[in-house]
N, C-alpha and C positions, 0 to 999 in steps of 0.2 A: 504494499499499500504506499502511495506517495502523499506526503502532506506538504502543501503549499502554504506559506505564510505570506503576509504583506512584505516582509523584508526580502523574500526570495524572487519577488517580481519587481523588475526594474522599471523605472519611469520611461515611458517610450519617448523617443526622440525621433523627429522627422526632419530630415536636412534634404535640401535641392538647391542645385545652383543652375543658373540659366545666363546666357550672354544675351543682353538686350542691345540690339543694333542701334545705337544712339550715343550721344555724349552724356557725360554725368549730370549736367545741369538739366538737361531735358528729362532723363529718367527720373532724377530726384523730384522735379516739379510734378511729374505724373503720379508717382507713388506717394508723395507727401500730401496729396489732395485727397481727402476721405471721400469726395464725391465720386472718385473713380473706382471705388471698391465694388459698387454694383456692376460695373462693366467687366470686372474680372471674376466675378462670382457666377457660378453656374445658374441659369435662369431657374431651374426647379427648386431652388434654395429661396426664391422669393425675397431676396435681401432689400431691406428698406431703411434707410437711416431715419431715425425718429428725432434725434437730438444731436447736435445743435441744429437749429432751423436754418440759420445762416452759417454756412461752414467755412470757417477761416482755414488758413493753412495750418498743418500740424504743429503742435507745440507741446512741451513737456506739461504733464498734468492735464492735457486734453482728455474729456470724457466723451465717448461716442456711444450713443445708445441706438440699437437698431433691432429689427425683428428679422429673423431668419429661419428657415426650415431645413435643418441639416440632415435629418433623417425622417423617412415616412411622411413628408409633407406636413408635419406637426410644427406650427409656428412657435418660435420661442423668442423670449427677449434676451438680448445678449448685450452686455455692458463692457466695453474695454476702456482702459486708461492707457494714454501713451506716457510711459514712465521715463523714457530716455530719448533724446533726439541730439544727433550731431550732424549739422547741416551737411548735406552731399556725401554723408559717410554711412550712418545708420540710424534706425529708430527702433523702439521696443514697444510692443503693446502687450498689456497682461488683461486677462479676462477678470473683471470684478463680479459679473453675475452671467451665468449661462449654463450651458450643458456639460461643462467639464468642472472636475474638482480644481484642476489647475490648467491654465493655458497661458504660456509664455512664448511669445513670438518675435524673434529677432529677424530684422530685415537689414541686410548689409550690402553696401554698394562700393564697388571698386572699378575705377577706370582701367580698361586694358586696351591693348592696341587694337582689338576687334570690336570693342563696344563696351558696355558695362557689365561686369560680372556681378549678378545679384544672387545673393545667398540667403535663403530663408532657413532658419533654424527654429523648429517648434518643440518645446518640451511641454508635454501635456500629461494629465493623470485623469482617469475616468472616475465618475462618482461611484458609490456603493462598494468601495474597497475590493476585496478578492472576488466577490460576486460579479462586480461590474467589469473587471479585468477578464474573467473567464468567459463571460457571455458577450460582451460587446467588443473585445479588443480587435479581432480580425475584422469585423464589420466597419469599425471606426477608422482602422488603418486604411482600409480600401476606399473609404469615403474622402479621407484627407488626400490620399494619393490622386483620386479622381478630381477633387477640387484643384489641386495644383496642376495636373494635367490640362484641364480646361483652361486655366490661368496662363499657362505657358503658350497654349495655341493663340489665345486672344492677344497676348503680349507680342508673340512673334508677329502676328498678322498686322497688329496696329503699328508697330514700329517699323516693319519692312514696308508698309504702305507708306509710312511717313518718309522714309528714305527714297522710296520710288517717286513720291510727289516732289521731294526736293530736287532729285535728279531731273525731273520733268521741267520743274521751274528754271534750273540752271540751264538747260538746253533751250529754253524759250528766249533767254536774254540775249 
């Protein structure tokens, strides 16, 4: 018989890197504007920002309230706080209220020769302790992977289109 304890289950970490074909300032402007979250979230999640009503650029201490349906089309209130911001370098959001026991998401940006290397590191913990881990872990992992896969496609299409538009504009001059 195998016994699992909370100490034997490690906190899941999801990490993904993507090269965004643009310069650092443009990339930062896009990702530091919370209004763009809906664009990079799968439509079936019904993502809607509820607060703030007038959305400023991201800042340390910013609270964002939204509704989202992460699983089974069940709408949930999710509240995050931007806990750290270093302009054109990184920002961190932490869940205050939502479906996870813990959600800590680091967004890291680094200019490279081919564009901006964007790294996302998500540390999360499911609710309900061992029961939550055993029953929902694989389902949640797949959903997180699908969310980031969708986001990768949207970002690739958006920034490649932007590059093509720039090339078109330059050729018209």
